[in-house]
C-alpha positions in Angstrom: -18.3 -5.7 37.9 -18.6 -7.0 34.3 -22.1 -8.0 33.3 -20.5 -11.2 31.9 -20.1 -12.4 35.5 -23.9 -12.8 35.9 -25.1 -13.3 32.3 -26.6 -16.7 31.5 -26.8 -19.1 28.5 -30.2 -20.5 29.7 -32.2 -19.1 26.8 -34.4 -20.5 24.1 -33.3 -20.0 20.5 -35.9 -19.9 17.8 -36.0 -19.0 14.1 -38.1 -16.1 12.9 -40.3 -18.6 11.0 -41.4 -20.6 14.1 -45.1 -20.6 15.0 -45.9 -18.4 18.0 -48.2 -21.1 19.4 -45.2 -23.5 19.5 -43.0 -20.9 21.2 -45.6 -20.0 23.8 -46.0 -23.7 24.7 -42.2 -24.2 25.0 -41.9 -21.1 27.0 -44.6 -22.3 29.4 -43.0 -25.7 29.8 -39.3 -24.7 30.1 -39.5 -21.1 31.5 -36.2 -20.0 29.9 -34.4 -16.7 30.9 -35.2 -15.3 27.5 -35.9 -16.1 23.8 -33.2 -15.4 21.3 -34.6 -15.0 17.8 -32.4 -15.9 14.8 -32.7 -15.5 11.0 -30.7 -18.0 9.0 -28.7 -18.7 12.1 -27.8 -15.1 12.8 -28.9 -13.1 15.8 -32.0 -10.9 15.2 -33.5 -9.9 18.6 -34.6 -11.2 21.9 -38.1 -11.6 23.3 -39.6 -12.0 26.8 -42.9 -13.4 28.0 -44.5 -9.9 27.9 -43.9 -9.6 24.1 -45.5 -13.0 23.5 -48.7 -12.1 25.4 -49.0 -8.4 24.4 -49.0 -9.3 20.7 -52.1 -10.4 18.9 -53.2 -13.7 20.3 -52.8 -15.8 17.1 -51.0 -19.1 17.5 -50.5 -19.5 13.7 -48.6 -16.3 13.4 -44.8 -16.4 13.0 -42.3 -15.1 15.5 -41.3 -12.6 12.8 -44.6 -10.9 13.3 -43.4 -9.7 16.7 -40.3 -8.0 15.4 -41.2 -4.3 14.9 -39.9 -2.8 11.7 -38.0 0.3 12.9 -34.8 2.2 12.3 -33.0 -0.1 14.7 -33.7 -2.9 17.1 -35.0 -1.3 20.3 -33.5 -4.1 22.4 -30.0 -3.0 23.5 -26.9 -5.1 22.6 -24.8 -5.2 25.8 -21.0 -5.7 25.8 -19.9 -8.4 28.2 -17.6 -5.9 30.0 -20.4 -3.4 30.6 -21.0 -2.1 34.2 -24.0 -3.4 36.0 -25.5 0.0 36.7 -25.2 1.0 33.0 -26.9 -2.3 32.0 -29.8 -1.5 34.3 -30.2 1.8 32.6 -30.1 0.2 29.2 -32.8 -2.3 30.1 -35.0 0.5 31.4 -34.5 2.8 28.4 -35.0 -0.1 26.0 -38.2 -1.0 27.8 -37.2 -4.6 28.0 -36.6 -7.2 30.8 -34.1 -9.2 28.9 -31.2 -8.3 26.6 -28.4 -10.1 24.7 -24.8 -10.0 25.9 -22.1 -9.9 23.2 -18.4 -10.5 23.1 -17.5 -8.6 19.9 -19.9 -10.0 17.3 -20.4 -13.3 19.1 -23.5 -13.8 21.3 -22.2 -14.5 24.8 -25.5 -15.0 26.6 -28.5 -13.1 28.0 -29.1 -10.9 31.0 -32.4 -10.2 32.7 -33.9 -8.2 35.6 -33.8 -11.2 38.0 -30.1 -11.9 37.5 -29.2 -8.2 38.2 -31.4 -8.0 41.3 -30.0 -11.2 42.7 -26.5 -9.8 42.5 -27.3 -6.4 44.0 -29.6 -7.7 46.8 -27.1 -6.9 49.6 -27.1 -3.2 48.5 -30.8 -2.6 48.7 -31.1 -2.3 52.5 -30.6 1.5 52.3 -33.8 2.0 50.3 -37.4 1.7 51.5 -40.3 0.9 49.3 -41.6 4.4 49.8 -38.5 5.8 48.2 -39.1 4.2 44.8 -42.6 2.8 44.3 -45.0 4.1 41.7 -48.2 5.8 43.1 -50.2 5.7 39.9 -51.6 2.2 39.1 -53.6 0.9 36.2 -56.3 -1.4 37.6 -59.2 -3.7 36.5 -62.6 -4.5 37.9 -63.1 -8.2 38.7 -65.9 -8.4 36.0 -63.6 -7.1 33.2 -62.6 -9.6 30.5 -59.2 -11.0 29.6 -59.4 -9.0 26.4 -59.5 -5.7 28.4 -56.6 -6.9 30.5 -54.5 -7.6 27.3 -55.3 -4.2 25.9 -54.2 -2.5 29.2 -51.0 -4.5 29.3 -50.2 -3.6 25.7 -51.2 0.0 25.9 -49.3 0.8 29.1 -46.3 -1.6 28.5 -46.8 -3.3 31.9 -46.9 -6.9 33.1 -49.5 -6.9 36.0 -52.8 -5.4 36.9 -54.4 -5.2 40.4 -58.0 -6.2 40.4 -60.6 -4.2 42.4 -64.2 -4.9 43.5 -67.0 -2.4 43.3 -65.9 -0.9 46.6 -62.4 -0.3 45.2 -60.9 -2.9 47.5 -58.1 -5.1 46.2 -59.3 -8.6 45.4 -56.6 -10.1 43.1 -53.8 -9.6 40.6 -53.7 -10.5 36.9 -50.3 -10.9 35.3 -48.9 -11.7 31.8 -48.2 -15.2 33.1 -51.8 -15.8 34.2 -53.0 -14.9 30.7 -50.2 -17.0 29.1 -51.6 -20.0 31.0 -55.1 -19.4 29.5 -53.7 -18.9 26.0 -51.6 -22.0 26.1 -54.6 -24.1 27.4 -56.8 -22.7 24.7 -54.2 -23.5 21.9 -53.8 -27.1 23.2 -57.6 -27.7 22.9 -58.8 -29.7 19.8 -59.8 -27.2 17.1 -63.6 -27.4 16.6 -66.0 -25.0 15.0 -65.3 -21.4 14.5 -61.8 -20.7 15.8 -62.4 -16.9 15.8 -65.5 -17.4 17.9 -63.5 -19.5 20.3 -60.9 -16.7 20.7 -63.6 -14.1 21.3 -65.1 -16.2 24.0 -61.7 -16.6 25.6 -61.2 -12.8 25.6 -64.6 -12.4 27.4 -63.6 -14.6 30.4 -63.7 -12.5 33.5 -60.3 -11.7 35.0 -61.7 -12.9 38.4 -61.6 -16.4 36.9 -57.8 -16.3 36.3 -56.4 -13.8 38.8 -54.2 -14.7 41.8 -55.8 -14.1 45.2 -55.0 -13.1 47.9 -52.4 -10.6 46.6 -48.9 -10.3 48.0 -48.5 -6.7 49.3 -45.9 -4.4 50.8 -45.9 -1.1 52.6 -43.9 2.1 52.1 -41.8 1.4 55.2 -40.6 -2.1 54.2 -37.0 -2.3 53.0 -36.5 -2.8 49.3 -34.2 -5.7 50.0 -36.9 -7.6 51.9 -39.5 -6.8 49.2 -37.2 -7.9 46.3 -36.3 -11.1 48.2 -40.0 -12.0 48.3 -40.5 -11.2 44.6 -37.6 -13.4 43.7 -38.5 -16.3 46.0 -42.2 -16.3 44.9 -41.5 -15.4 41.2 -43.5 -12.1 41.4 -42.7 -9.2 39.1 -44.2 -6.7 41.5 -46.0 -6.1 44.8 -49.0 -4.0 45.5 -48.3 -1.1 48.0 -51.0 -0.7 50.6 -51.3 1.7 53.6 -50.0 0.3 56.9 -53.5 0.1 58.4 -55.5 -1.4 55.4 -54.1 -4.1 53.1 -57.3 -3.9 51.0 -56.6 -0.4 49.5 -54.2 0.1 46.7 -51.7 3.0 47.3 -49.3 2.1 44.5 -47.2 -0.7 43.1 -43.5 -1.7 43.4 -42.1 -3.6 40.5 -38.7 -5.0 39.7 -38.4 -2.3 37.0 -38.8 0.3 39.8 -35.9 -1.2 41.6 -33.8 -1.3 38.5 -34.6 2.3 37.9 -33.4 3.2 41.4 -30.1 1.5 40.6 -29.5 4.1 37.9 -30.1 7.2 40.1 -27.0 9.4 40.1 -25.6 12.2 42.2 -24.8 14.4 39.2 -25.0 18.2 39.4 -27.7 18.2 36.8 -31.1 16.5 37.1 -31.0 12.8 36.3 -33.5 12.0 33.5 -34.2 8.5 32.3 -36.1 7.8 29.0 -37.9 4.6 28.3 -38.2 3.7 24.6 -35.5 6.2 23.7 -35.4 4.8 20.2 -38.7 6.7 19.5 -37.0 10.1 19.8 -37.3 11.9 16.5 -36.8 15.7 16.3 -36.1 16.0 20.0 -33.0 14.9 21.8 -32.3 13.5 25.3 -30.7 16.9 26.2 -33.8 18.8 24.9 -35.9 16.6 27.2 -33.7 17.2 30.2 -33.6 21.0 29.6 -37.3 21.4 29.2 -38.1 19.4 32.3 -35.4 21.3 34.2 -37.0 24.6 33.1 -40.4 23.6 34.6 -38.7 22.4 37.8 -36.7 25.7 38.1 -39.9 27.8 38.2 -40.7 26.2 41.6 -37.4 26.5 43.6 -38.8 24.8 46.7 -39.6 21.7 44.7 -36.4 19.7 44.4 -36.5 17.1 41.6 -34.6 14.0 42.6 -35.3 12.0 39.4 -37.3 12.3 36.2 -38.6 9.5 34.1 -40.0 10.0 30.6 -41.7 7.1 28.9 -42.6 7.1 25.2 -45.1 4.5 23.8 -45.9 4.1 20.1 -49.5 3.4 19.0 -50.3 1.8 15.6 -52.2 4.9 14.4 -50.3 7.2 12.0 -50.8 10.6 10.4 -48.9 10.9 7.1 -46.4 8.3 8.3 -45.8 9.8 11.7 -46.9 7.5 14.6 -49.2 8.5 17.4 -47.1 8.6 20.6 -48.1 8.6 24.2 -45.7 10.3 26.6 -45.7 10.2 30.4 -43.3 12.3 32.5 -43.0 11.4 36.2 -40.9 13.4 38.7 -39.8 12.2 42.1 -39.4 15.3 44.3 -39.0 16.3 47.9 -42.7 17.0 47.8 -43.7 13.6 46.5 -44.4 12.2 43.0 -46.0 14.3 40.2 -46.7 13.3 36.6 -48.2 14.5 33.4 -49.1 12.6 30.2 -50.3 13.4 26.7 -50.5 12.1 23.1 -49.4 13.6 19.8 -48.1 12.6 16.4 -44.3 12.2 16.8 -42.3 12.1 20.0 -41.7 15.9 20.2 -45.3 16.8 19.9 -46.4 14.2 22.5 -43.6 15.3 24.9 -44.7 19.0 24.9 -48.4 18.0 25.5 -47.3 15.9 28.5 -44.9 18.7 29.7 -47.8 21.2 29.7 -49.9 18.7 31.7 -47.0 18.1 34.1 -46.6 21.8 34.8 -50.3 22.2 35.6 -50.1 19.2 37.9 -47.1 20.7 39.6 -49.0 24.0 40.2 -51.9 22.0 41.6 -49.7 19.9 43.9 -48.0 23.0 45.2 -51.4 24.6 45.9 -52.5 21.6 47.9 -49.3 21.6 49.9 -49.6 25.3 50.5 -53.2 24.8 51.8 -52.0 22.0 54.1 -49.1 24.1 55.4 -51.4 27.1 56.1 -53.9 24.8 57.9 -51.1 23.5 60.0 -49.9 27.0 60.9 -53.5 28.0 61.8 -53.9 25.0 64.0 -50.7 25.7 65.8 -51.7 29.3 66.5 -55.1 28.1 67.8 -53.3 25.7 70.2 -51.4 28.7 71.6 -54.5 30.5 72.5 
């Protein structure tokens, strides 16, 4: 299936010199499928709602301030004849929810997560939420401020944060869209007094004042198709995964990105490795990453790795021109999920710090499983007495 069959022309086109405040207001009112940024009438990049919020909240800044100076635009340009599975991989590795579709040098339209998921919905019955959800979740307390929420969203490259009370029970959800509502309302107020002071007070507003509650949840046993149908119908980017017997406790989270990632799983002879923000790779290659993770997995033959996901995230801090990178490696195995993360200057350094942590966590996980298996064997022997 060519991606052109589901691409759309329902996007907002803005020049790099447009004020961010104006773009955010238009985005809130019109809810386009994406924002195409142009320079002198020529395509520059695309932006989504997440980029608008995770930037500095300054309505007088220009759209150009959101375009990161880099060796190349990290947003992939997709050929209109590209296969839907490959497009899903390109969105994941580009760490974007929307991308431009081209026919030759001409912009054809845009594609986003929702358009892909709507088309593949009938094929998702074979998967359960437990097969693909993420079991490590970044959360907030209900007394935390909006500023902390924005920092978490920016640092981890995510779009939603479950909110917990002092007893670790789920009380709400804060999303990029919730924060956008507050930002737009703040920008539309008459400007009085110290604007910087007004912004500081806005960032101190407790997330409990803006979060959605109650939270839409799912369980590991629900079909992915049913979960995605609910996300599309209710315009949710994700659902909180809870145990079957207690919908107040957070066990993980299922996002549209998790579902897209599942679409890219392969049945190749070698381990399938997916890299988010692949443009940050410097002195290390995709094949180096795959081989190093494979070497760790090969040490533990009874742990079968089904899929590996590596995410690179660039911080603003630099050392002699080399950016500080945070790397997370997550393996989906026949024994469950296991991850390792670390930071370093440059992608290669950060990767090996994370790889070392991953191996230590693998050893720990195997130790726990061995203890449980031994306990089970002991109990069975006692039952025989």
